[in-house]
C-alpha positions in Angstrom: 23.8 -10.2 -21.3 22.3 -12.2 -24.2 19.1 -11.6 -26.1 18.9 -14.9 -27.8 19.9 -18.4 -27.1 21.9 -18.5 -30.4 23.9 -15.5 -29.3 24.9 -17.3 -26.1 25.7 -20.6 -28.0 27.9 -18.8 -30.4 30.1 -17.3 -27.7 29.8 -20.3 -25.5 31.1 -22.7 -28.1 34.1 -20.4 -28.9 35.0 -19.9 -25.2 34.4 -23.6 -24.3 36.9 -24.6 -26.9 39.6 -22.3 -25.3 38.7 -23.8 -22.0 39.1 -27.3 -23.4 42.6 -26.4 -24.7 43.7 -25.2 -21.3 42.3 -28.2 -19.5 43.9 -30.7 -22.2 47.3 -29.3 -21.3 47.1 -30.2 -17.6 49.1 -33.1 -16.5 48.3 -35.4 -13.4 51.5 -34.1 -11.7 50.5 -30.5 -12.1 47.2 -30.7 -10.4 48.6 -30.4 -6.9 50.4 -27.1 -7.7 49.5 -24.1 -5.5 50.9 -20.6 -6.0 50.7 -20.1 -2.2 49.5 -22.3 0.7 46.1 -20.5 1.1 45.1 -20.7 -2.6 43.4 -23.5 -4.5 45.5 -26.1 -6.2 45.6 -26.1 -10.0 43.5 -29.2 -10.0 40.8 -27.8 -7.6 40.7 -24.6 -9.7 40.1 -26.5 -12.8 37.5 -28.8 -11.2 35.7 -25.7 -10.0 35.4 -24.4 -13.6 33.9 -27.9 -14.5 31.5 -28.1 -11.6 30.3 -24.5 -11.6 28.4 -25.2 -14.9 26.0 -27.5 -13.1 26.1 -25.6 -9.8 25.2 -22.4 -11.4 22.6 -23.3 -14.0 20.8 -25.8 -11.9 19.8 -22.8 -9.7 17.8 -21.6 -12.7 15.8 -24.8 -12.9 17.9 -26.2 -15.9 18.1 -29.8 -15.6 21.1 -31.7 -17.0 23.8 -34.1 -16.1 27.0 -32.5 -15.0 29.9 -32.8 -12.6 28.4 -32.1 -9.0 29.8 -29.2 -7.2 30.5 -31.1 -3.9 32.3 -34.1 -5.8 35.9 -34.7 -5.0 38.6 -33.3 -7.3 39.9 -36.0 -9.7 43.6 -36.9 -9.5 43.6 -37.5 -13.3 43.7 -34.5 -15.6 42.2 -36.2 -18.5 39.1 -36.9 -16.2 38.8 -33.1 -15.6 38.9 -32.3 -19.3 36.5 -35.0 -20.2 34.1 -34.0 -17.4 34.2 -30.4 -18.7 33.3 -31.6 -22.2 30.4 -33.7 -21.0 29.1 -31.0 -18.7 29.3 -28.4 -21.4 27.6 -30.6 -24.1 24.9 -31.6 -21.6 24.4 -28.0 -20.7 24.1 -26.9 -24.2 21.6 -29.7 -25.1 19.5 -28.9 -22.0 19.3 -25.1 -22.9 18.3 -25.8 -26.3 15.5 -28.1 -25.1 14.3 -26.4 -22.1 14.7 -22.7 -22.8 13.5 -20.3 -25.5 14.7 -16.8 -26.3 11.8 -15.7 -24.1 13.1 -17.7 -21.2 16.1 -15.4 -20.9 14.2 -12.7 -19.3 12.8 -15.0 -16.6 14.2 -14.1 -13.2 15.8 -16.7 -10.8 17.2 -16.6 -7.3 20.9 -16.6 -7.6 22.8 -16.4 -4.5 20.3 -14.1 -2.7 19.6 -11.9 -5.8 17.2 -12.0 -8.6 19.0 -12.5 -12.1 17.4 -12.9 -15.4 18.6 -16.0 -17.1 20.4 -13.9 -19.7 22.6 -12.5 -16.9 23.2 -15.9 -15.5 24.5 -17.2 -18.9 26.7 -14.1 -19.3 28.2 -14.7 -15.8 28.7 -18.5 -16.4 30.7 -17.6 -19.4 32.6 -14.7 -17.7 33.3 -17.1 -14.8 35.0 -19.7 -17.0 37.1 -16.9 -18.7 38.1 -15.5 -15.3 39.3 -18.8 -13.9 40.9 -19.9 -17.2 43.2 -16.8 -16.9 44.2 -18.0 -13.3 44.8 -21.5 -14.7 47.1 -20.3 -17.3 49.2 -18.5 -14.6 49.5 -21.7 -12.6 50.3 -23.6 -15.8 53.3 -21.3 -16.4 54.4 -21.8 -12.7 54.0 -25.7 -13.4 56.1 -25.5 -16.6 53.2 -26.5 -18.7 52.5 -25.4 -22.2 49.9 -22.7 -22.3 47.7 -22.7 -25.4 46.8 -19.5 -27.2 43.2 -18.4 -26.9 42.8 -14.9 -28.4 46.0 -15.1 -30.3 49.2 -17.2 -30.2 50.7 -18.1 -27.0 54.5 -17.5 -26.3 55.1 -21.2 -27.4 53.1 -20.7 -30.5 54.9 -17.6 -31.5 58.2 -19.5 -31.1 56.9 -22.3 -33.3 56.0 -19.7 -35.9 59.6 -18.6 -35.8 58.6 -15.2 -34.3 60.6 -13.3 -31.8 59.0 -13.2 -28.3 59.7 -10.6 -25.7 61.8 -11.7 -22.8 59.7 -10.3 -20.0 
């Protein structure tokens, strides 16, 4: 959990850049990929990452323009990436305008439980990281380039001329 808005912002901006790199590497053709018939498509999972920003934070009373949870999954990868950027930027602006560090201790009804805003922010950030990991697996299955996030990806290591493990 975060103790200050700045603490959240510093981590969010870093993690959002990694999410943007992942979304920027999606292709229109890759959006329909499913690992198995009962799982989400790569596109619907990516769209879930985008729409969850507004869906989760609107429950706290934060008002901002963002992709709506019940909206249709775009068929264009660029639209998904652009919508993420817009939703994230609008969310950041709204938090800075509408909340203070003291707001982080306020409780909100979140899915039948009471969460302080600081916990909600932590979960929103962890949620995107969790799904970003799933996206990278689907990207590998689709033959897409996976960007490095906490260090170089396999492709980036190869570009550096480094030997990569075969498994």
